[in-house]
N, C-alpha and C positions, 0 to 999 in steps of 0.2 A: 570181577566178572567181565568177559569180553563183550564188546558192543558191535553193532552192525558196521560201524566205521572201522573197527579193527579188522573185521573180515575183509572189507574192501581193501584196506592197506596191504594185507597179506596175500589176498587171492584175486583181487579185482582184475589184474592184468591177465590172469589165467582165464577168467570169465570172458574178457574182451577178445582173447585169442581164439576162443572156441565159438563165440556167438557174435552176431552183428546187431547191436542194440539200435533201436529207433532213436530219433532225436530227443524225445521226452525221457526215455530211459537213460540215455547218455547224459542229459542235463541233470537228472536226479543223481546219477552215479557221481558226477563231478561235484555237485553241491554237497552231498552227504560226506564225501571224502574230505572236503575243505571246511566243513562246518566247525566253527569255534577253533580255528587254527589261524596262524599268521597269514596264510594265503588270502583270507578274507579281510584282513586288517583288524583294527581295534577301535574302540571308542573310549574316550576319556571323560570321566566325571570329576569335577573339582569341588572341594569343600569351600563354602563361602567364608567359613570361620578361620580354619587353620591352613588352608591351601593344599591339603592332602589330595593327591591325584589317585583315583581309583580306575585301574585299567582293566578292560574286559575284551575278550575276543568277540568278533561279530558272528552272529548265527547266519546260516544259509537261508532259512525261512522257506525251504522247499517243502511242499506238502507231503512228500514221501519220507521226510527225515524224522526218525523217532525222537530226536532231541528237540525239535522245533514245534511240536504240536501242543504242548501243555498249556501255555498261556492262551493261545488262539482258541483251543478247545474250551477252556474254562470260561472265557469271555463270551464265546458263542452260546454255551449252555446257559449262562446267566441271562443272556438276552432272550433265549427261548423261554425262560421262566416267565417272561412277561406275556407269553402266548398261552400259558397253561390255565385251564379253567378248573373250577372246583367240581369236576366230574371224573368218572373212571376213564381209563384209556386202554385200548387194545393194541397188542403187538402182532402185526400180521406179516407173514413172510411168504414171498413168491420166489420159486426156483425154476429154472429151465432144465429140461432133461439134458444129460451129458452128451447125447447124440448131436445136440446143436452147438456144442462147445467150439468145434472148428469154425463154424460160421461166425460165432460171436467174436472169436479171436481175430479173424480177418476183417471184421466190420465193427470194430469196437464202438466208435462214436455213434453210429446209426443204431446198432442193436442194443447197446446199453441204454440209450435214450428211449428206444421202443419198450424195453423191459420196464423202465420206471413209469412211462406213460400208461402202459397197459395195466400195470399193477394198480395205479391210482384209479383208472377208469373202472376197473373191476369193483373196487371198494365203493366208488361213487355210485355206480349203477345199482349195486345191491342195497346200499344204504337208502337210495331213493325209492326202492321198491316198498310199497306200503305193507307188504307181508312181513317185512323185517324191521325197518325203521321208519321209512317214509319221510325222510328229511334230507337236507343238504348238509353234508359233513365236510371234513377236511382231513389232511394227512401231512405229516412230515416224512418224506421218503429218503432212505439212505441206501446207496449202492455199495455192495461188497462183491469182490470178485474172487475171494479166496476161501478155502476150507481151512480146517484147523491144522492140517499138515502143509499148508501153503500151496496146495494143489489148486488148479483153475476151477472155480465154482461160482459163476455169476448168479447173484440173487439180490433181491430188494427187501429191505426191512421198512415197514410202515408203522408209524405211531398214529392211531386213529382215536379221536374222542368218542366216548360212549354216548353219542347223541348228535344232534345237529339242529339247524334252523328249519322251521316248518316251511314246506314248499307250497302250501295252499295259498289262495289269493286273498285271504283275510287281511283286514287293515292292521291288525295288531300282531306284532312279531311274537313268536313263541319258540321256546327251546323244547325240542322233542327228545326225551331220554330214551335209551334202549329199553325195550320191554323187560329184558332180563339183564342183570349186571354182568353176567358171564357169557352173553351170546350176542354176536353182531350179525352174522349170517351163516348159513350152512357151509361148511368147509368144502363139501363136494361141489356145491354150486360155484364157490369161489374158483376152485380148480378148473372146472369146465369152462367158465366164462373167461378166465385168464388165458387158457389155452386157445380158445376161439379168437380172442382179440389179438394175441401175439402172433398166431399163425396167419391171421388175416393181414396184419401189417407186414409180416415176413414175405408173404406171397405177393403183396403189392410192390415191395422193393424188388423182388425177383422179376416180376413182370416188367417193371420199368428199367431193368438193367442196373439197379442200384446196389447189387451185391457183388463183392469181390470174391471170386471163386478160385483164387490162387493159393499157393502155399499149402498149408495144412487142410484147406478146403478144396483142393484141386480135384479130389475124387468126385466132388459133386458137379463138376463141369461135364462129366460124361453124359451121354444121351440117357434120359430117363432117371438119372441118379437123384436129381433134386425133387422130381415128382415122387419118387419112391420114398424119399425122406419125409416129405410133407404128408404123404398118406400114412406112414408109420407113426408120425407124431400125433395124428388124430386117434390112433389106436393105443396111445401110451397114456397112462395115468400120470398127470402132472402133480407136482408137490406145491400145495398152498395150504398154509395152516394158520390158525389164530391161537396164539398162546393165551393163557389165563390173563385177565386184565391186571394192570398195575394197581396196587392198593392205594397209592396216593401220588400227589405231584412230585414228591421227593424221589420216589422210585423212578418216575419218568425221567427226571433230570439226571439221576445216576446212570440210567440206561443210555440216554443221549450222550453223556460224557464218555461212556465206554465205546460207543459205536460210531459217532459222527466223524470225528477227526482221527479215527484210528487208522494206522498204517498196517500193512500186511503182518508185520511182527514187531513187537516192542523189544527194546534192549533187555528188559527184565526177563524175557522168556528164553534168551540165549544162555545156555548152561556152560558150555565150554567150546574151545577151539584148539585143534592140534592135529598133527599128522595129516594135514590136508582135509580135515573133516570138521563139521560144525554140529553140535548137539543142542537141540532146543526142546522146550516143554510144549505139550499140547494136551487138550482134554479129549479123551476118546468118547465119541458120541454113543458108542455101544454100551459102555458100562459106567460112564461118567467119571472115570478115574483119570488123574493127571499122569501122563507118561512122557518118556523121553524118546525123541527120534533123532537118529544120527544120519546125516547126509554128507556127501562130499561137498567141500566148500563151493565148488563151481556149480553143483546142482542146487545148493542152498541159494546162491545168488541168482541162478536162473529162475527159480521159483519166486523169489522176492520181486525181481524186476518185471515179472509177468503182470504184476498188479499196479504198475504205473499207468495212470489213466491218460487218455488223449489230452492234448493241450486244450485248456479252457473248459474241459468237461466239468459240469457241476454235479458232484456226487451226492449232494444234499439238496433236495427240492421240496417246496411247499405247495400244496394243492388245495383247491376248494376254498373254504372259509379262511384258510391260512395263507392263501396266495397273496402276492404283493399288492395288486391293484385294489384299493378300497379296504385293505386289511385292517388299518387302524380303526376305521368306523365299525367294521364288522366285529372286531374283537371287543371294542367298547360295548357294543350291543350284547354280545355273548356274555361278557362279564356281568352286565346288568341282569340279564335273564337267568343266570345261574348263581347269582349271589356271590360272585368271585370278587374279592377286593382288588383295588388298583395295585399294580406291581411296584416294588421299590426300584429306584434307578440303579443301573449297573455301576458298581464301584470297582473300576479296574485296579487302582492302587492297592486296595485291600485284597483283591484276588492275587495280585503279584506277591504281596507279602506272605499270604498263606502258602503259595507254591514254593517260595524260596526259603521260608522259615525265618526271614529277617526283612527289614525295610531297606531296599536298595537306594533309597534317597537319603539315608542317614549315614554320616561319616563314621566309619569304624574307629577312628582315632579320637575325635573330640565330641561326637554326637551332633555336629552341625549339619547343615543341609548340603547334600551333593547336587550339583547342577551340571548338565551336559556342557562340556567345553568344546570338544572337537571329535571328529570321526576321521580316522586315518585308514585309508584303503590299503590292501595288501601290497601293491607295487611300491607305495611310498615307504613302507617299512624297510625296503631293501636299499633305499638311497642312502 
C-alpha cells in the first residue's frame, strides 16, 4: 500500500511547482520526505553480550508525519489517563460556518486560538449556570481543521467531565454531578453563546486592525463587505452539538488516542496511487458508509498541507480544573471527591513494546541487552 511519503516522492515537485507553501508547510514537506531515510542518518544500538549492532534510520518527529505520531500519541494518552475521574464524560463539538473559512485561513494563529477559547468559555459559562450544573468544570480541547475528504473545516472537539467542583462559598469542597447523565446544557444555548463569543472576538480583532484581509479574504476588504459578513453571521445557525456521553474512562482514552495526535490523513487510509492520482478512504457523514475518493496527486497534497498548523500552535489545550496552574492539587481533590483511585505511573517501555510487537532493547541474536552506542547524522553517512 502506498504511503504519504510515496506520494511526496512521486508528485511533491509538481505540488511545489503549482503552489507556494509557507515555511511550516515546506518544513513538514521536507521532514516527511526524509523520514526514516539515510538523509536523516541512523542510530546504532549495540548488544552488551555479543556485540551485535542494530541499525535503524532516524525519524523526522514532525507532528504532521503519519509515521511519527504513534509513540507520542500513546504516551500522551497514557498521561491523560491520570486526569480521568470515575465520572461520565461529554464530547462537545463547535464548528464555524464555512463563510468564515477565508478569514480563518488568512488568520490561522489568531482565529484558531479564538475558536478554542470561545468553545471553552461557552462550556464554562453554561456549566456555571445553576440551571444546568452550577459548578466549575474543565475540558480538554482539540483543534481539527479538516473534514473527512480533507477539505478545510475548522472545528474544536472538547472532552468535558459530567460534573465539577461546587462554586459556592462553603468551607467543604463538593463534587457536583450533572443532574442527568445524558445532559450537559441545551445545544441551542451552546450554539447561540458560542456564536456571540466568537463574533465578539472577531469584531474586536477587526476593530483593532488585527485581521489580514488579503489573499482569499481580499473580497472582505471592500467597503461594507466585512460589516455585511458580520450581520449575516448573526442570522446564521451555528453548529454546536453534544454527543452522547462516553460509557467509561476506557472509551475516553480510545477517543483521545484517535483525535489528539491525529494528522489530516493516516497512511492506512491511502488505497492506491497511479496515473497522477491518489485514492483514499473516507466515511460519508450522510449514510455512514466508507467510500473511496480519487483526487489528482497535486490536489491531494494541496488538501493535506492546508492542515499544517502555524509554528508553535498548541492544538491540544486544557482548561478549567484541568488547566496547568494548580492542576495537581485540584485533580487530587477531584479524585478524592469522586472516589477515583490514584493512577498508575506511565510505563513508556511497555507502550513501546506493545506498539512494535517486540522489545527493542533485547538483542535479536542472543537475547542480551541493546544499549545506544551512537547516532550518525545524514551528512556523515556520505563521508
